[in-house]
C-alpha positions as CSV (number, residue, x, y, z in Angstrom):
1,M,-38.1,4.9,-16.6
2,A,-37.4,7.1,-13.6
3,E,-39.4,6.3,-10.4
4,S,-42.0,8.9,-9.7
5,T,-41.6,10.8,-6.4
6,T,-44.8,12.7,-6.6
7,H,-46.6,10.5,-4.0
8,L,-43.7,9.6,-1.8
9,S,-43.8,10.8,1.7
10,A,-40.8,12.7,3.2
11,P,-39.5,9.6,5.1
12,D,-39.9,7.4,2.0
13,Q,-38.0,10.0,0.0
14,I,-35.2,10.0,2.5
15,R,-35.0,6.2,2.6
16,R,-34.9,6.1,-1.2
17,D,-32.1,8.7,-1.3
18,L,-30.1,6.8,1.3
19,R,-30.4,3.6,-0.7
20,R,-29.2,5.4,-3.8
21,L,-26.2,6.8,-1.9
22,R,-25.3,3.3,-0.5
23,R,-25.5,1.9,-4.0
24,D,-23.4,4.6,-5.4
25,R,-20.7,4.2,-2.7
26,V,-20.5,0.4,-3.3
27,I,-20.3,1.0,-7.1
28,M,-17.5,3.6,-6.7
29,L,-15.5,1.4,-4.3
30,A,-15.8,-1.6,-6.5
31,G,-14.7,0.4,-9.5
32,Y,-11.7,1.8,-7.6
33,I,-10.6,-1.6,-6.3
34,V,-10.8,-3.0,-9.9
35,I,-8.6,-0.3,-11.2
36,I,-6.0,-0.7,-8.4
37,S,-6.1,-4.5,-8.7
38,A,-5.4,-4.2,-12.4
39,F,-2.5,-1.9,-11.8
40,L,-1.0,-4.1,-9.1
41,G,-1.6,-7.2,-11.2
42,F,0.3,-5.7,-14.1
43,T,3.1,-4.8,-11.7
44,F,3.1,-8.3,-10.2
45,F,3.5,-10.0,-13.5
46,S,6.0,-7.6,-15.1
47,H,9.7,-8.1,-14.7
48,A,10.8,-7.1,-11.2
49,G,14.5,-6.9,-11.6
50,E,17.4,-8.8,-10.0
51,Y,17.4,-6.9,-6.7
52,A,13.7,-7.4,-5.8
53,L,12.9,-9.4,-2.7
54,E,12.4,-13.2,-3.1
55,R,8.7,-14.0,-3.3
56,T,8.3,-16.2,-0.2
57,P,5.1,-16.9,1.7
58,T,6.1,-14.1,4.1
59,W,6.5,-11.8,1.1
60,Y,3.0,-12.7,-0.2
61,F,1.4,-12.1,3.3
62,A,3.0,-8.7,3.5
63,L,1.6,-7.8,0.1
64,V,-1.9,-8.9,1.1
65,L,-1.6,-6.7,4.3
66,M,-0.7,-3.7,2.1
67,F,-3.5,-4.3,-0.3
68,L,-6.1,-4.7,2.4
69,S,-4.9,-1.5,4.1
70,S,-5.4,0.4,0.9
71,A,-8.8,-1.1,0.3
72,G,-9.9,-0.4,3.9
73,G,-8.7,3.2,3.7
74,A,-10.6,3.8,0.4
75,A,-13.7,2.2,1.8
76,L,-13.8,4.3,4.9
77,T,-13.0,7.5,2.9
78,I,-16.1,6.8,0.7
79,G,-18.2,6.0,3.8
80,I,-18.4,2.1,3.8
81,P,-19.3,1.8,6.6
82,L,-20.4,5.2,8.0
83,V,-18.6,5.4,11.3
84,S,-18.0,8.0,14.1
85,R,-14.9,10.0,14.5
86,R,-13.7,7.7,17.3
87,A,-14.3,4.6,15.2
88,L,-12.5,6.3,12.3
89,L,-9.5,7.0,14.4
90,T,-9.5,3.4,15.6
91,A,-9.7,2.2,12.0
92,G,-6.8,4.4,11.2
93,A,-4.7,2.9,13.9
94,V,-5.6,-0.6,12.6
95,I,-4.6,0.3,9.1
96,L,-1.3,1.9,10.3
97,A,-0.6,-1.2,12.3
98,A,-1.2,-3.4,9.3
99,I,1.2,-1.3,7.1
100,L,3.9,-1.4,9.8
101,G,3.3,-5.1,10.2
102,A,3.8,-5.6,6.5
103,L,7.1,-3.7,6.6
104,L,8.3,-5.5,9.7
105,L,7.7,-8.9,7.9
106,V,10.4,-8.0,5.3
107,M,12.6,-5.8,7.6
108,D,16.0,-7.0,8.5
109,F,17.3,-5.2,11.6
110,Q,20.8,-6.5,10.9
111,A,20.9,-5.2,7.3
112,A,23.5,-2.5,6.8
113,M,22.5,0.8,5.4
114,P,23.9,1.8,2.0
115,E,26.8,4.2,1.9
116,D,24.4,6.9,0.4
117,P,21.0,6.3,2.1
118,L,19.4,9.3,0.4
119,G,20.7,8.4,-3.0
120,A,19.5,4.8,-2.6
121,G,16.1,5.7,-1.1
122,W,15.0,8.8,-3.0
123,H,13.8,6.8,-6.0
124,C,11.5,4.7,-3.7
125,F,10.2,7.8,-2.0
126,V,9.3,9.5,-5.3
127,S,7.8,6.3,-6.8
128,C,5.6,5.6,-3.7
129,T,4.4,9.2,-3.7
130,M,3.6,9.2,-7.4
131,V,1.8,5.9,-7.4
132,A,-0.2,6.8,-4.2
133,G,-0.9,10.3,-5.4
134,A,-2.2,9.0,-8.7
135,S,-4.4,6.5,-6.8
136,M,-5.7,9.4,-4.7
137,L,-6.6,11.4,-7.7
138,A,-8.4,8.4,-9.2
139,L,-10.4,7.9,-6.1
140,G,-11.2,11.5,-5.9
141,F,-12.4,11.5,-9.5
142,L,-14.6,8.5,-9.0
143,S,-16.1,9.3,-5.7
144,G,-15.2,12.8,-4.5
145,R,-18.8,13.8,-4.1
146,L,-19.5,10.9,-1.9
147,W,-16.7,11.7,0.6
148,R,-18.1,12.3,4.0
149,R,-18.0,15.8,5.5
150,F,-17.5,14.5,9.0
151,P,-15.2,13.2,10.3
152,D,-12.3,14.5,8.2
153,P,-11.1,11.5,6.1
154,G,-7.8,13.0,5.2
155,W,-5.5,10.9,7.4
156,I,-7.3,7.6,6.7
157,L,-7.2,8.5,3.0
158,A,-3.4,9.1,3.1
159,L,-2.8,5.9,5.0
160,G,-4.9,3.8,2.7
161,L,-3.4,5.1,-0.5
162,T,0.1,4.8,0.8
163,G,-0.7,1.1,0.8
164,V,-1.0,1.2,-3.0
165,G,2.5,2.8,-3.3
166,L,3.9,0.3,-0.8
167,S,2.4,-2.6,-2.7
168,A,4.0,-1.4,-5.9
169,L,7.4,-0.9,-4.2
170,H,7.1,-4.3,-2.5
171,M,7.2,-5.9,-6.0
172,R,10.3,-3.9,-7.1
173,C,12.5,-2.9,-4.2
174,G,15.0,-5.2,-2.5
175,G,15.7,-2.9,0.5
176,T,15.3,-4.4,3.9
177,D,17.1,-2.1,6.3
178,P,14.8,-0.3,8.8
179,V,15.8,3.2,7.8
180,H,15.1,2.7,4.2
181,L,11.7,1.1,4.7
182,I,10.4,3.5,7.4
183,V,11.8,6.7,5.9
184,F,11.5,6.1,2.1
185,H,8.6,3.6,1.9
186,L,6.4,4.8,4.7
187,G,7.6,8.4,4.7
188,P,5.4,9.5,1.8
189,V,2.3,9.2,4.0
190,L,3.0,12.7,5.4
191,L,3.2,14.2,2.0
192,L,0.1,12.4,0.9
193,Y,-1.7,13.8,3.9
194,G,-1.0,17.3,2.7
195,L,-2.4,16.3,-0.7
196,A,-5.4,14.8,0.9
197,R,-6.1,18.0,2.9
198,G,-5.9,20.0,-0.3
199,L,-8.3,17.7,-2.1
200,I,-10.8,17.8,0.8
201,A,-10.6,21.6,0.8
202,L,-11.2,21.7,-2.9
203,R,-14.2,19.4,-2.5
204,E,-15.7,21.6,0.2
205,F,-15.3,24.6,-2.0
206,V,-17.0,22.9,-5.0
207,L,-19.8,21.7,-2.8
208,R,-20.4,25.2,-1.3
209,N,-20.5,26.7,-4.8
210,D,-22.4,23.9,-6.6
């Protein structure tokens, strides 16, 4: 039975609405993390191919960093916790540092580039973009109405969801040279930022006309 609001004062009503919003944010974030975890779990246990990286302790630590980066970006996008623009920029720097750290853990600065870098890396670029883009659409479907208007979550969203694509690539790709990892694994973040800006603009349009 729905709670009656007839006798609630304005402050009580506001507090009740804020509690409901916090609950909805937590539910949406939990649902998203479950979906992403199931996808990455399936990828983890499926056949990786003969050229995938060896699953050493360093490999596992890099995977954890990528996953935490993704979860942190999704949480901040939804508004868990609600932070200022300066704090959001700081969090973005931390997430970017974690992603770069994960790549550095498996990077071999002595590794030779393939004869055709574009041909060898294009598949990774497309795969990362598709996986991260699908994750972005899933997050938008689950929680788009809860995204904060200010500050703009586009960059933090792109960074966090790039972590999903990187996690999937980490279990499949055996590339370790710096150019391949930076350009073709991390490179999709710029394309995803454009997609994030488009989704945010669409959200604002829907909210204005709701």
